[in-house]
C-alpha positions as CSV (number, residue, x, y, z in Angstrom):
1,M,149.4,139.4,-1.7
2,P,147.1,141.0,0.9
3,W,148.7,142.0,4.1
4,K,148.0,140.4,7.4
5,V,147.0,142.9,10.1
6,I,147.1,141.9,13.8
7,I,144.8,143.9,16.1
8,T,145.6,143.4,19.7
9,H,142.0,144.1,21.0
10,K,138.6,144.7,19.5
11,I,138.1,148.2,18.3
12,P,135.1,150.0,16.7
13,E,133.8,148.5,13.5
14,A,134.7,151.7,11.6
15,G,138.3,150.6,11.7
16,F,137.7,147.1,10.6
17,D,135.6,148.2,7.7
18,I,138.4,150.3,6.2
19,L,140.8,147.3,6.4
20,R,138.3,144.9,4.9
21,E,137.4,147.2,2.1
22,N,141.0,147.2,1.0
23,G,141.3,143.4,1.1
24,L,143.6,143.1,4.1
25,Q,143.4,140.0,6.4
26,I,142.5,140.8,10.0
27,E,143.3,138.8,13.1
28,I,142.1,140.1,16.5
29,L,144.0,138.7,19.4
30,S,141.4,139.4,22.1
31,S,137.9,140.8,22.4
32,E,138.4,141.5,26.1
33,Y,141.0,143.5,28.1
34,I,143.8,141.1,28.8
35,N,147.6,141.2,28.7
36,S,148.1,140.3,25.1
37,Y,151.9,140.4,25.2
38,R,152.4,136.6,25.1
39,L,149.8,136.1,22.4
40,L,151.4,138.9,20.3
41,A,154.8,137.4,20.7
42,D,153.6,134.2,19.2
43,Q,151.8,135.9,16.3
44,I,153.8,139.0,15.4
45,G,156.2,137.2,13.2
46,H,153.5,136.6,10.6
47,A,152.1,140.2,10.6
48,D,152.6,142.9,8.0
49,A,150.9,145.5,10.2
50,L,150.1,145.8,13.8
51,L,147.3,147.9,15.3
52,C,147.8,148.2,19.0
53,L,146.6,150.1,22.0
54,L,148.5,152.4,24.4
55,T,148.2,149.6,27.0
56,D,150.2,147.2,24.8
57,T,154.0,147.2,25.4
58,I,155.7,146.9,22.1
59,D,159.3,146.4,23.2
60,S,162.5,145.4,21.4
61,H,161.8,141.7,22.0
62,L,158.6,141.9,20.1
63,I,160.0,144.0,17.4
64,D,162.9,141.7,16.8
65,R,160.4,138.8,16.3
66,A,158.5,140.9,13.7
67,A,160.1,139.6,10.5
68,N,157.6,141.1,8.1
69,L,156.3,144.1,10.0
70,K,156.1,147.3,8.0
71,I,154.0,149.6,10.3
72,I,152.7,149.8,13.9
73,A,149.6,151.9,14.1
74,N,149.0,153.0,17.7
75,Y,145.3,153.5,18.6
76,A,146.3,156.5,20.8
77,V,147.9,160.0,20.6
78,G,150.8,159.0,22.8
79,Y,153.2,156.3,21.8
80,N,155.5,155.8,24.8
81,N,154.4,152.2,24.8
82,I,156.4,151.6,21.6
83,D,160.2,151.2,21.4
84,I,160.7,153.8,18.6
85,T,164.5,153.2,18.5
86,S,164.0,149.5,17.7
87,C,161.5,150.4,15.1
88,N,163.9,152.8,13.5
89,R,166.6,150.2,13.5
90,R,164.3,147.7,11.8
91,G,162.7,150.2,9.4
92,I,159.3,149.9,10.8
93,A,157.0,152.9,10.5
94,V,155.0,154.0,13.6
95,S,151.8,156.1,13.5
96,N,149.4,157.6,16.1
97,T,146.0,159.3,16.2
98,P,146.7,163.0,17.0
99,G,144.1,165.7,17.3
100,V,141.1,163.4,17.2
101,L,140.6,163.3,20.9
102,T,141.5,166.9,21.8
103,E,138.0,168.2,22.4
104,T,136.6,165.3,24.3
105,T,139.7,165.1,26.5
106,A,139.4,168.8,27.3
107,D,135.7,168.2,28.1
108,M,136.8,165.4,30.6
109,A,139.4,167.6,32.3
110,I,136.7,170.2,33.0
111,T,134.3,167.5,34.0
112,L,136.7,166.2,36.6
113,M,137.4,169.7,37.8
114,L,133.7,170.4,38.4
115,A,133.1,166.9,39.8
116,V,135.8,167.1,42.5
117,A,135.2,170.8,43.3
118,K,131.4,170.4,43.6
119,R,131.7,167.0,45.3
120,I,129.4,165.5,42.8
121,V,130.4,161.8,43.4
122,E,130.1,162.3,47.2
123,A,126.7,164.0,46.8
124,D,125.4,161.3,44.4
125,A,126.4,158.5,46.9
126,F,125.0,160.5,49.8
127,T,121.6,160.8,48.0
128,R,121.5,157.2,46.8
129,R,122.0,155.8,50.3
130,G,119.0,157.7,51.5
131,S,120.9,160.3,53.6
132,F,119.3,163.3,52.0
133,R,116.8,164.8,54.5
134,G,116.4,168.2,52.9
135,W,118.3,171.4,52.2
136,E,120.9,172.3,54.8
137,P,123.2,175.4,55.0
138,M,126.4,173.3,55.6
139,L,125.6,170.2,53.5
140,L,128.4,169.0,51.3
141,L,129.9,172.4,50.7
142,G,132.3,172.5,47.7
143,A,134.4,175.0,45.9
144,D,133.8,177.6,43.2
145,I,135.4,177.5,39.8
146,T,134.3,180.8,38.3
147,G,136.9,183.5,38.8
148,K,139.5,181.1,40.2
149,T,143.0,180.5,38.8
150,L,143.7,177.5,36.6
151,G,147.2,176.3,36.0
152,I,147.7,174.4,32.7
153,I,150.8,172.3,32.5
154,G,151.4,171.6,28.8
155,A,149.9,174.1,26.4
156,G,149.5,171.9,23.4
157,R,146.3,171.1,21.6
158,I,144.5,169.7,24.6
159,G,145.9,172.3,27.1
160,Q,144.7,175.0,24.7
161,A,141.3,173.5,24.5
162,V,141.0,173.4,28.3
163,A,141.9,177.1,28.4
164,K,139.1,177.8,25.9
165,R,136.6,176.2,28.3
166,A,138.1,177.7,31.4
167,A,137.8,181.2,29.8
168,G,134.0,180.6,29.9
169,F,134.2,180.4,33.7
170,D,136.1,183.7,33.8
171,M,139.1,181.8,35.2
172,K,142.6,183.4,35.3
173,I,144.8,181.1,33.3
174,L,148.5,180.4,33.9
175,Y,150.4,178.0,31.7
176,S,153.7,176.2,31.8
177,D,155.3,174.9,28.6
178,P,158.8,174.9,27.2
179,I,157.5,176.8,24.2
180,R,155.6,180.0,24.3
181,N,152.0,179.7,23.0
182,T,150.9,183.1,21.7
183,T,147.5,181.7,20.7
184,I,146.5,180.7,24.2
185,E,147.7,184.1,25.4
186,K,145.8,186.2,22.8
187,K,142.6,184.2,22.7
188,Y,142.2,183.3,26.4
189,G,144.4,185.8,28.2
190,A,146.7,183.1,29.5
191,E,150.0,184.0,31.1
192,K,153.2,181.9,30.7
193,A,154.6,181.1,34.1
194,A,157.4,179.1,35.6
195,L,156.3,175.9,37.1
196,E,156.8,177.0,40.7
197,K,154.8,180.1,40.2
198,L,152.0,178.3,38.5
199,L,151.7,175.7,41.2
200,S,151.9,178.2,44.0
201,Q,149.2,180.5,42.6
202,S,146.7,178.1,40.9
203,D,143.5,176.9,42.6
204,Y,143.3,174.1,40.0
205,V,146.1,172.5,38.2
206,S,145.4,170.4,35.0
207,L,148.1,168.2,33.4
208,H,148.4,167.9,29.6
209,V,152.0,166.8,28.9
210,P,153.3,163.7,27.1
211,L,155.1,161.0,29.2
212,N,158.8,161.0,28.7
213,E,162.0,161.1,30.8
214,V,161.5,164.8,31.6
215,T,157.8,164.5,32.6
216,H,158.0,161.3,34.6
217,H,157.1,162.2,38.2
218,L,157.0,165.8,37.1
219,L,154.8,166.4,40.1
220,N,156.8,164.7,42.8
221,D,156.8,165.4,46.6
222,E,158.7,168.6,46.3
223,R,156.6,170.1,43.5
224,L,153.3,169.0,45.0
225,G,154.6,170.9,48.1
226,W,154.7,174.0,45.9
227,M,151.0,173.8,45.2
228,K,148.7,176.3,46.8
229,P,147.1,175.0,50.0
230,G,143.5,173.8,49.2
231,A,144.2,173.4,45.5
232,F,142.9,170.6,43.2
233,L,144.9,168.5,40.9
234,I,143.4,167.1,37.6
235,N,145.2,164.5,35.5
236,T,144.0,163.4,32.1
237,S,147.4,163.0,30.5
238,R,149.6,160.1,31.7
239,G,149.6,158.5,35.1
240,P,153.4,158.4,35.7
241,V,153.5,162.2,35.4
242,V,152.4,162.2,39.0
243,D,154.2,160.5,41.9
244,E,151.0,158.9,43.3
245,Q,152.6,158.1,46.7
246,A,153.5,161.8,47.0
247,L,150.0,162.8,45.9
248,L,148.4,160.4,48.5
249,K,150.5,162.0,51.2
250,A,149.5,165.5,50.1
251,L,145.8,164.6,50.1
252,R,146.0,162.8,53.5
253,L,147.7,165.8,55.0
254,K,145.0,168.0,53.5
255,K,147.7,170.0,51.7
256,L,145.5,169.6,48.6
257,A,141.7,169.8,48.7
258,G,141.2,167.0,46.2
259,A,142.1,165.4,42.9
260,G,140.4,164.2,39.7
261,L,142.3,161.3,38.0
262,D,141.6,159.5,34.8
263,V,145.0,157.9,34.5
264,Y,147.3,156.1,37.0
265,E,151.0,155.6,37.6
266,N,150.8,151.8,37.5
267,E,147.6,151.4,35.5
268,P,145.3,149.6,35.9
269,Q,146.4,149.3,39.5
270,I,145.6,152.3,41.7
271,T,147.9,153.3,44.6
272,P,146.4,151.8,47.8
273,G,144.8,154.6,49.8
274,L,143.6,156.7,46.9
275,I,140.4,154.8,46.5
276,D,139.5,155.4,50.2
277,L,139.6,159.2,49.9
278,P,136.2,160.8,49.3
279,N,137.8,163.9,47.8
280,V,139.3,162.0,44.9
281,V,137.3,161.3,41.8
282,L,138.7,158.2,40.0
283,L,137.8,157.3,36.4
284,P,138.9,154.2,34.4
285,H,140.9,156.1,31.6
286,I,137.9,157.2,29.7
287,A,138.8,160.8,28.7
288,S,138.5,159.9,25.0
289,G,135.6,157.5,25.7
290,T,132.9,158.7,23.3
291,V,131.4,156.8,20.4
292,E,132.3,159.5,18.0
293,T,135.9,159.9,19.2
294,R,136.7,156.2,19.4
295,D,135.2,155.7,15.8
296,R,137.5,158.4,14.5
297,M,140.5,156.9,16.2
298,A,139.8,153.5,14.7
299,R,139.4,155.0,11.2
300,M,142.6,157.0,11.6
301,A,144.7,154.1,12.8
302,S,143.4,151.9,9.9
303,E,144.0,154.7,7.4
304,N,147.6,154.9,8.4
305,I,148.0,151.2,7.7
306,I,146.2,151.5,4.3
307,A,148.5,154.3,3.3
308,M,151.6,152.2,4.1
309,Y,150.0,149.2,2.2
310,K,149.6,151.4,-0.9
311,N,153.2,152.6,-0.7
312,Q,152.1,156.0,0.5
313,R,153.2,158.1,3.5
314,P,151.0,157.4,6.5
315,P,149.3,160.7,7.4
316,N,150.2,160.4,11.1
317,L,153.8,159.1,11.0
318,V,155.7,159.7,14.2
319,N,159.1,158.5,12.9
320,P,159.5,160.0,9.4
321,E,163.2,159.2,9.4
322,V,162.3,155.6,8.6
323,L,160.8,156.6,5.2
324,D,163.2,159.5,4.5
325,R,166.3,157.3,4.4
326,G,168.2,157.4,1.2
């Protein structure tokens, strides 16, 4: 009998096509961004597979209601929104979409760095409101990137891709990661550094870590205080990695020159005060927001479901112990 697949929000058609081609039944909970938790709680008991977003909280309550569920395919690289322990207990496979958004997220990190350093958003608004009267020596002076020091926190796929781009700006690269990355060292001349050294010496700091117990508020009031005066902070990883109240304080005191944020601690809410600061560039979590990337993510998530449907191992399984038992 064909599986029933619940999809919490509308995704690119590329994903639907794969599911339909294999005869699976599809139910989309919403075509707009809403909190789908209550809808999902009512429907999940009838689902064989769930395709969800990072913004969907899949907790033990939902999982315990999922009588027939075999796989949760997360439309994201991260999966901190899913209670993996409960899934393991219930024998439910969990998959993600790794690698597919590496390049575009690295592009966005560099874009944010340039935008905040060069005051692009401020300059655009200045021009649009008719304030531009001609070239002036002191008009909207920004900061250079070429030749400056970039600190990369998290030297995985995305961090390494950011280093590749930064090398094109002749930036000195420091990186902090529990594991030494010889590739980033050999290819881009990066130097492994303790977090305090990285923060104190970097003109730009870019975050590329997953969200977990260790990285929650990794940049708190104390560590933001370690940052070099006049430095810029870029976050395209996860919002709660940064204590936003501490960041707001550092920006207001002009300890930091600015910040570029694509993610937020209490997303979609933004800490009051950040939106009022002209030296902060704020994006609506669109680092992976290209047609090509989102199509690939949709296909990958659906392919993980199809593999499970055909009694095959999902190619992007994050809890292999579920299938390796016995």
